C-alpha positions as a Markdown table, in Angstrom:
| # | Residue | x | y | z |
|---|---|---|---|---|
| 1 | Unk | -7.8 | -2.4 | 9.0 |
| 2 | Unk | -8.8 | -2.4 | 5.4 |
| 3 | Unk | -6.5 | -3.7 | 2.7 |
| 4 | Unk | -5.7 | -1.8 | -0.5 |
| 5 | Unk | -4.9 | -3.2 | -3.9 |
| 6 | Unk | -2.9 | -1.6 | -6.7 |
| 7 | Unk | -5.2 | -1.2 | -9.7 |
| 8 | Unk | -2.3 | -1.7 | -12.2 |
| 9 | Unk | -0.6 | -4.9 | -11.0 |
| 10 | Unk | -2.8 | -6.3 | -8.2 |
| 11 | Unk | -0.2 | -6.0 | -5.4 |
| 12 | Unk | -2.0 | -5.8 | -2.0 |
| 13 | Unk | -1.1 | -3.5 | 0.9 |
| 14 | Unk | -2.0 | -5.1 | 4.2 |
| 15 | Unk | -1.7 | -2.6 | 7.1 |
| 16 | Unk | -1.3 | -5.6 | 9.5 |
| 17 | Unk | 1.9 | -6.5 | 7.7 |
| 18 | Unk | 3.1 | -3.0 | 6.4 |
| 19 | Unk | 5.8 | -2.9 | 3.9 |
| 20 | Unk | 9.1 | -3.5 | 5.8 |
| 21 | Unk | 11.2 | -3.6 | 2.7 |
| 22 | Unk | 10.2 | 0.1 | 2.2 |
| 23 | Unk | 10.4 | 1.1 | 5.8 |
| 24 | Unk | 6.7 | 0.9 | 6.5 |
| 25 | Unk | 6.1 | -0.6 | 9.9 |
| 26 | Unk | 3.3 | -3.2 | 10.6 |
| 27 | Unk | 0.1 | -1.5 | 11.8 |
| 28 | Unk | 0.5 | 1.5 | 9.5 |
| 29 | Unk | -2.9 | 2.4 | 7.9 |
| 30 | Unk | -2.9 | 3.1 | 4.2 |
| 31 | Unk | -3.9 | 6.7 | 4.9 |
| 32 | Unk | -0.8 | 7.3 | 6.9 |
| 33 | Unk | 1.6 | 6.1 | 4.2 |
| 34 | Unk | 3.8 | 8.9 | 2.8 |
| 35 | Unk | 2.4 | 10.8 | -0.2 |
| 36 | Unk | 5.4 | 9.6 | -2.2 |
| 37 | Unk | 4.7 | 5.9 | -1.5 |
| 38 | Unk | 4.7 | 3.7 | -4.6 |
| 39 | Unk | 3.7 | 0.2 | -5.3 |
| 40 | Unk | 6.9 | -2.0 | -4.7 |
| 41 | Unk | 6.0 | -4.1 | -7.8 |
| 42 | Unk | 5.1 | -1.6 | -10.5 |
| 43 | Unk | 5.9 | 1.9 | -9.1 |
| 44 | Unk | 2.3 | 3.1 | -9.2 |
| 45 | Unk | 1.4 | 6.0 | -6.8 |
| 46 | Unk | -1.1 | 5.9 | -3.9 |
| 47 | Unk | -3.8 | 7.3 | -6.2 |
| 48 | Unk | -3.7 | 4.0 | -8.2 |
| 49 | Unk | -4.8 | 2.0 | -5.1 |
| 50 | Unk | -8.4 | 1.0 | -4.3 |
| 51 | Unk | -9.9 | -0.3 | -1.1 |
| 52 | Unk | -10.4 | -4.0 | -1.2 |
| 53 | Unk | -14.0 | -5.2 | -0.9 |
């Protein structure tokens, strides 16, 4: 699975790990995150994330 990086602060979403502190289970693809998901560090919305090269 591809990782996604917040364009504002650089926090990385790794689907293998998920985001347990926000209730996102490991193995959850970025595309399946809720529309209201925000970066846990800076609060940026999903639209502020880019696929990591």
